[in-house]
N, C-alpha and C positions, 0 to 999 in steps of 0.2 A: 512433955520431947519427942517423946516416941512418937505424936502424933506426929513434931519438925515435918519426922525424915521423910517418915514414910511419906508427910504430900509432899517433900521436897530428892526423893524416891520417885513420884509419880505423872511430877515436874520433865525431873530429869528421861524419864521415858521415855512421854509422849515429846518432848521435845525431839527426840534420838529417831522417836516410830517418822515423824513430820519429815526433820531434814531427811532420814533417805528414802521418802518418801517420794517429797521432791526433787531429790539430788536423780533418783532412781531416773528422769522423767528429764534429765538430764543427756542421761546420758547415754538414752538412747534413740537423741533429739543428734548427739557426738556420733555419734557409727555411721545414722542416717547420714550425716553431713559430709562425715568422712569419705562414707564410698562416693558418693557426688561429686564430691572432687579425684576422686581413685578414677571416676567414667569422664572426668572432664579432659583430663587429664593422658588420658586411652584414647579418644575423640584425636586430637592432637597430630598422633604419630602412627596406630592402627587404623578408625572412624570403628566399625560396631564388627570390627572380629570376637572383642574381646570387653566383659568388659562385668561392674558387681550387681553382685542384688542381697540383698539381706531376706533370704526364707524366716518363716517359724516362729518368729518371736514372740516368748511368750513371757514378759513380766509380772515378776513376783512383789513384795515390796521389797526383802534384802538380797537378792536374785533373782537375774535372769536369764537366757540362754535362748539364744539364736543359731541360724543357719546363713557364714558363707558364704556363697555360693561365687567363684572363679566363670562365666559366661563364656562356650566357648566355638561360637559361627561362623564354618567356613562351609562351599563348597560341601553336601555330599560329610559334610563333617558337620555334627553337633552334638555335644559333652559337656557335662557337664562337672568342680571337680568340688567338691564342700568341707567349707572346715564346722566343727561346731564352739561352740564357746559360749565357757558358763563363768558367769558376771559377776560379780556383792556387790549388790551399793554404798558409793557411800554415803556420808559423808569419811564416817569410818564402823569400813564392812564387819560386819562380821565376825568374818576369820582373822578378820588384824586383831581386832581387841580382844579375838581368846589368846595371841601369839603375844598377848605384849604394844603391838605395832600400835604409834599412836598419828603415822602422818593421816592428811587431811591429804584426799583421793574424789575424780569423779566414781570410779568405780574399777576396782582389779577381775582381770581375769587365765581364765584356764584355753589353749584351743585345740585340736590334734582336728589330723587329715580323720575321713570319715569312707572309709576304704566300698570304693562300687568300679562297674567295670574296668571301666579309665586306668584306676592308677589299684585296678589287684595287681602289677605282677611287684609296686612298689610294697605289696606286702607279702610279698613273696617268701622278699628276700630282708624285713623285717619287722618284731611284734608291729613295731607302731612311727613309722616311715617318719612322720615331723611332728612335733610337738612346740609349743612357745606356750608365754604364762607372762604377765607385768602392771600392768596396770597404766591410770592413763591422770591426770596432777586436776587441779582443781584450774589449770593455767588449760586442757587439752592439748600435753605433752603428755602422749608415750615413749614410754619406756622401759624396758620389755627383758626378756629374753629366749634366743629361737635356737632346736635342737633339729639335728638330721640328722638320725638313726648310720649309725656303718652297718654296712655292708662289702657280702664276699660273693666274686660267679666267678664258677670253675666249671667251665666246658668244654668238650672238642668238641668239631663240626668239623664233619669232613675226618682229613687228616692237621684241622689249627686246633692248638693249646691256648685257651687261651682265658688268665686270669687277671680279675677285677675285683685286688682289695682296698675297698674302701674307709677310710674312721673316723666318721664322718665330722658332722663342723656345729659348732657351740659358738651365738653368736649374744652378745651383750649392747644393742641397740635408743635411740634413743628418735622421737617425730612427731613432727609436727607440722598440723595443718596447713596453717595460715603465715604465716609461705611456710610453702610446704616446706621441705628443709629433709631426711632422713639422714643419723651417723652409728657408723656399725661397725663395728671391732667382731669382727672372727680366727675363730681359728682349724685351724686343722692338723691333725696330728700324723696324718701319713695315707700317702695313694701310691697302690699299688700296678700299669699295668703289665701285665706278657702277654704277648705273641708268638706263637711259634710254629711252629708245621717241618716237616725234616728236609727243606732245604734252608737253615739259619731261624731266628727270629727281631723282637728286636721285648725291648722293658724302659719301661721307666718308673725312677720309682724316687720319690720327694718325700720332704719330714720337715716337720712344726710350721705349720704356715700361719703364716700372723698376714689377715686383712683388714686392713681398714679404710671406711668409705663411707662419704659421705658425696649428701647430692641437696639440687637445692631446682626446682624447679617452680620461682619463684622470679613473677611480674614476667609470668611466661615463656621464660627464659630455661636453661634445659642447661644448666653449671656443673660437672662431679669432679674427682678426679679420688684414685683411689693407688692406695699404697697397698700391694703382696711386696711380701716378704718369705726363706725358707729357709733353714738348716742348708737340708743340702738336697742338689736335681740331680739324679745323678736318670743318663747315657744308656740301654745294657743295644750296641747291634751288632749281630755277629762277633758276639768275643772282645768287641772295642765299647771299653766305656770310654763316657766324658762326663766328669765330674763337676760341677759348678759350688759353689760351698756358700756358700750367706747369698744368695742371687736377690735380685730389689725390684723393681720392676713398677714400676709409675707410669698412671696413664691419665689423661686426663683432659671433657669436652668445655670451649669455651667459649660463649653462647654471645654475644653482642649483638642482638636483639637484627641485621646482618647476616651477619658471617657465624659458623660456629668449625671454633677449631676440632685439633683432632692430636693431643702427640705420646707416647708411647717410648718409656725409656725405658730400659733393662741393662744392670752393671750386676760382676758378682764380685766377694773380694780374694777369691778364689779359680780357678779353670784348670783342667790336669782330662789330660787322653793318654789314658791307660788300652796301650796295644797286642 
């Protein structure tokens, strides 16, 4: 009996290692395919000025790592933005098993923005300006979360005083490669901007933003819809306050292959002016 248990355990272990090795290879293929499709879409609209590349891919049996680079090439401006990725190979990533999760997937991942000269100002404002985590299912659909860190700027330039208080953004998204579709829901708790000098000033305060975005780039067309809602948006200009309560803004792009149309609609449940 004990021998059967040992043999069964060994077979399961070998099966797990073999499946992980195989799916780890498909994970790399998926990542490379994703970059190719992103670059093809970018090429249509902006040429070769911005494109993605995969750098320093280190493949392991259970986990892998790589750098996803955003290359920016303009006259007299050649810079990169790098994101570090750590992935756990499927079909059952070891970190998932340790947490009692048994959903099959190609891989799970965590990523973060890397510091360089171009993005150093962001790291001066927040320790980790951008982070993301998620997984790619066996069907190739990616689901995850992205987080942009809050930060505050408070500076005086000559006689002007500038205050910029950003509450961060937390997004949940679903992304499919073919056809290319992206859905995301983002939350931004607050946003404040104040600019003042001895002659007066302006202040913009908004709270509780919810942004629902859908993008469809299938069939070589660009279709999108974005719905943004805010509990309150207030403008204060030289002491005059303009309040927009329960603001809703809808944007859409419709592409029929011949003509691209844009539509924006905005409305508020309550509009007040206090002078």
